[in-house]
C-alpha positions in Angstrom: 60.0 165.3 257.0 56.9 163.2 257.8 54.7 166.2 257.4 56.3 167.3 254.1 56.7 163.8 252.6 54.1 161.6 254.2 53.9 159.0 251.4 57.6 158.4 251.3 57.9 158.3 255.0 55.0 155.8 255.4 57.0 153.5 253.1 60.3 154.0 254.8 59.1 153.7 258.4 61.0 155.2 261.4 64.2 153.3 260.8 64.2 154.1 257.1 63.6 157.7 257.7 66.5 157.8 260.2 68.8 156.1 257.8 67.8 158.4 254.9 68.3 161.5 257.1 71.6 160.3 258.4 72.9 159.6 254.9 71.8 163.1 253.8 73.5 164.8 256.8 76.7 162.9 256.1 76.6 163.9 252.4 75.8 167.5 253.2 78.9 167.7 255.5 81.1 166.8 252.5 80.0 170.1 251.0 80.5 172.0 254.2 76.7 172.3 254.8 76.3 172.3 258.5 73.8 175.0 259.5 70.5 173.5 260.8 68.3 175.3 258.2 70.6 174.3 255.3 70.8 170.7 256.6 67.0 170.5 256.7 66.7 171.8 253.2 69.5 169.4 252.0 67.6 166.5 253.5 64.4 167.7 251.7 66.4 167.5 248.5 67.0 163.8 249.0 63.2 163.3 249.3 62.6 165.3 246.2 65.6 164.2 244.0 66.8 160.9 245.5 69.4 159.9 248.1 72.5 160.5 245.9 71.2 163.4 243.9 74.6 165.1 244.4 76.3 162.4 242.3 73.5 161.9 239.7 74.7 163.0 236.2 71.2 164.2 235.5 71.8 167.0 238.0 75.0 168.3 236.7 74.2 171.9 237.6 73.5 170.9 241.2 76.8 169.0 241.3 78.6 172.1 240.1 77.0 174.3 242.7 77.8 171.9 245.6 81.4 171.6 244.5 82.0 175.3 243.8 84.9 176.2 246.1 84.4 179.9 245.4 81.0 179.8 247.2 81.6 179.2 250.9 78.1 180.2 252.0 76.0 177.0 252.4 72.7 179.1 252.3 73.6 180.4 248.9 74.4 176.9 247.6 71.1 175.5 248.8 69.1 178.6 247.6 70.8 178.2 244.1 69.8 174.5 244.0 66.2 175.2 244.9 66.1 177.9 242.2 67.2 175.4 239.6 64.5 173.0 240.8 61.8 175.7 240.7 62.8 176.7 237.2 62.6 173.0 236.0 59.1 172.6 237.3 
């Protein structure tokens, strides 16, 4: 994450980065996101959108994707979220 988000990581420091990443991993597990690649992308989302983006009412579409019980594939969920972000920018 340091290479992708150097400014944020400089402010957080090693312990802050560890706490942020641990929080993100624990949140991802709530949505059955456990594959390494998906976890890394989920962690990236916390750097882009904020630690609790999954509960932020501003990101209702993301909340719906994460909580969609019909989609079991975590890669699809993460891909769909990144598609929304790309469309918004």
